[in-house]
N, C-alpha and C positions, 0 to 999 in steps of 0.2 A: 433470567435463566441461561446458564452457560450451555453451549453447544460444543462439548469437548469431543465428541464423535466427529464432528465436521472440521477439526483442526487439521491442516495439512502442512507438511514441510515445504511442499511445492509453493505455498503461498509467499513465503519468505525467501525461497531461493533466488529468483531475480534481483531483488532488492540487496540481498547479503553480497551477491557477486559484485553489483554495481559499488556497494560500499567498500568492499575490499579493493577493489580497482582504484576507487578515489583514494583511499588510504595509501595505496602503493604509489600512486602517480604523485601525491602531495609531498613524499619524501624525496623525489627526484629533484636534485639540485642543478645540475648541469643540463639546460634544455637549449635545444637549438632555436633557430628563429621562427621555424615552422611551428613548432609547439607553443612557443611563447605568444605568438600571433594568434594561435587557435584558442588557447586558454583565455585570452583576453576577450574573445567574441563568443565563446562557447556558452555562456550563461544566456546571453541574448537570443542566441539561435535555438537553444532549447526551449526558452520561453516561447518564442514565436512558432516553433513546429508544434511543441507539446501543447500550448495554449490553443492553437488552431484544431489540434486533434480533438482536445476536450470539447471544444466548442461544436465541432460537428457532432460529436455524440451527446451533446447537452448535458455535460458534466460539470456544472457549475462548482461543486465543492472542490473538486481537483484543480479547476481553473483557478480557483482563489487560493488554494494552497501553494500553487506555483507562483502566483503574483505576490503573495506574502514573502515567499523566500526570495523572489527577485528583487523586492524593494529593499529588503534586508541587505541582499548583495550589492545593490547600487549605493546604498548609503555607506557600506563599509569600504566599498571599492574606491570611492572618493576619498577616504581617509588613508587607504594604503597606498594609493598612487602618488599622493602627496608625501607620504612617509618615504617611499622609495626614491623620489625625485629630489627630496630637500634634506633626508637625513634626520627628519625631525617630524612630529605629529602637529597636526593643526590644534588651534586653541580649543576649538570645540569636540576634539575627538573622543576625550573621556565621557562626555555626557552622551554623545552620539552612540558611543560603543555601548554604554550602560543601558541606554534606551532600548537598543536592539537587542541586547542580552535579556531584557525583560519582556519587550513586547513581541518579539519573534515567536518564542515558545507559547505565549498568551493566545496570540492570533492563530498560529498554526493549530494548537489544540481546539480553538473555537471552531474555526473552519473544518477541522479534521472531524468533529463530533456533529457539525451542523449538518444533517441529511436534508435532501431535497424532498419536502413534503408539501409545498404549496406551488401555485402556478408558476411557471417558468420565468416569466418577467417579474412578478412580485419577488420571487427567490433571489433574482439576480439584483434587483433594487435594493432589497434588504441587506444583501452582502456588501454592495457598493456603499450603502448608507454607513454600515458598521466601520469599514475600512476608512471612509472619509471621515467620519466623526472621530474615531480614535487617532488618525493622521493629524487632523485639524487641532485637536485639543494639544497633542503632543508638541506640535510645531509652536503653537502660541505660548505653551508653557517654556519651551527652550528658547524662544526668542525674547521673552519677557522677563523670565527669572532663571537664567542659566546657572548661576552660582548656587541659589537655593536649590534647585532641581538636582544639580550634581551632588550636593551635600545629602539631600534626602536619598538619592539613590546608592551612593557610597556607604551611607551609615552602616555599622555592624551592630545589627540589632541584638543578636544573640551571641555575645563573646565567648561563652562556653562551648558553643557549637561550631565556631570559626577555626579554620585549619590554614596552615601556611600555604598549603597545596591549592587553595582555592583561588583560581585566576579570574573568575568572575565575580560581580557584586553578590553578596550573601543572599539576597531575595531571589535570585535566578535559580539557585539550586533546589530549594523547595518547590518553586514553580515548575521547574522541569520534572521533578518527581511526581508532582500532582499531575501534570499533563501525561506523563509516562503511564501512570496507573489508569488514568481516564481511558487512553488509548488501548491499554491491555484488556481492560473490561469490554470496551467496545468490540475489540477483536473476538474475545471469547463468547460474547453474546451473539455476534454475526460474523463467523470466521469467512473471510474473503481476502483475496489479494491486496485490495486497496488498504484496507485497515492493517495489514501486515506491512505494507510499503510505508504507511504513515509512522508505524513504530520504528523501523529500521531508519527512516528519514529523519526522525527525532534524535536517535542516537547519533547519526552523522552530524546533525547541527550543533550538538552538545560538544562532540569532538572537535568540531571546526572553529567554534568561537574563541577558544584560549589560544589557538593556533594562528589566529588571523595575522597578526602582525610579525610572527615569528617565522613561518614557512611561506615562501614567497607567493605561491598560488593555491594555497590551501582554500582561500575563499572562492575563487573561480571554480576550482575543481569540485568540491564539495556541494556547492549550491547548484552545479549543474547535475551532478549525480543525484541529489535529492528530487529534482525536478524530472529527472529521467526515471526515477523509481516510481514516480506517480504516473508518468505517461505509461511506463511499462505495465503497471498494475491496472490501468484502464484498458489496455491491449489485451492483457491476460483475461480480464472479466469479459470483454468481447468476445474472445475465443470460447469461454466457457459457455456463455450464452448461447453461442451457434452450435457448439458441439457436445455440451454435457446437459443432461436432464436435471432440471433444478429440484424436483420432488424427490428423486432417488439417489441423485449424485453419480448415476452411471453415465458413461457416454451415451449419447442419443442416437438417432436415426441417421442424422448427417454424418456424425462419425463412423457410423458402420458402413454407409456408403463409401466413405473415404477409405476405410480399411479394405473393402472387399475389392478395389481397385489394386491393391498391393499385395493380394494373398497368393497369387501365383496359381498353379494348376492343383496342387493338393491341399485341400482344406476341408473342414467339416462344420456346418452350421446346424445347430439344434435350436429349434423354435420351441418355446415354452409359454404357456400362459396360466391364468390363475382360474381354476374351475368355479363355475358358479359366481363369478365376481359381481356381475351386473345384479344378480339378486342380492347378494350380500350388501352390496352398495346401497341398494334401495331400502334394504332393512334397517341397516345399523348407521347410515348417513355417509357423506363424502369424507368427513375428517376420520372416521375409523377406516373407511377405504384406502385413504392416503396411508395410514399407518401399515396396513397389510402390504401395500406396494412397496413401502420403505423396507419392511421387514423380508419380502421376498428378494429384492434387490439385493439387500445386505447379505443373504445366503448366497444367492447366485455369484456375487462378486468374489466368494471364496471357492469358487470351483477349482479343482485341481486339474493336472495333465496339461497345463499349459494354456487353459481356455481363458477367454475374457468375455463378461457379460456386457451386453448393451440393451437399452430399453428401446424396444421397436415402436411402440405406441400402445396407448390405453394399458392394458394388463397384460400385454404381449412383450416378452423378453426374447433376446437371442443370445446363444452362447457360441463364440466363434474359436475354432482350434485350427491353428495353422500348423501345415505340414503334418497332419495327422490322417489316420483312416478312421472310419466308422466304428471298426471293431476296437480300435484303441480308445475310442472317446465314450463308447457306451457305459463303461464302469464308472466313469467320472461324473457323467450326466445323471445316472442313477443315484450316485451317492449324494449328489446335492439335491435331487428331488426327494429322497428319502429324509435328508435334513429338514428340508421345508415342511414335509408330510408329517414328521414327528415332533414339531415344535409345539411346546405347550406353554 
């Protein structure tokens, strides 16, 4: 079931800013020594800092998304360094590049959709096992049958669907499309900043791969940006957990306390609650009670006059009007009260 009412542009905004910044930086050709040195170490720095951040919050899914992106970066960076230093590609460049084009979106989608539902240690071990198994089998095939593997990867299976614009192996395109649809469905079912970041990150990866050997620092920049998107999403969700009420979607009591410190001298606070809510909750059950709270919160969030709604606790809500007098706010409070009372 899709939760379209929970979709927010703010979920996508940080990742879109990072994506656009990465695109702009990738097209800058004349870089001084400082930026050249920075881009060379940036992916490693982002992995270490972002990985430590995810580990502190016990976010294995995000950690393994970062690790997956970094492994792809490391494999391709070895190839691009050789290409820049020698003016030619390594003998295994084609097979490595094609494998990354296939396995990066596959593992990115797998770890992106794999939610933490088991014990922390079991989940961590399972993810390591998958990564190790895929990596071990891939290395074994590449070492034992490089020519056969390259031929299988590069084969054009659907000639009628193949275009001259395709810079990646043909199998990569339906795989990217499948993962993109999977991540869209995941976001619509559970809209949250992480799922939005995964979508934008996949777009960045898709743009990056064909440009890997063309634009000098595309690989370094975009891999760093994708990992930053994931770390920023973890930070965004940590903020929401602290300051936003999960049930109603309104800012919570901590957010209200923060706002109170910045209101100045002139403000109005209207405290509201739901009459006979405890009796209603006991009669009809907590699930129906939660629906009532969501309904009330959705109406309070539409208060006019510059007011903002907060969930204070339980069935109590607060409306805050900055720079207003009580006489100015009464009509707006009464209007939202009538809206709730007349709901059918």
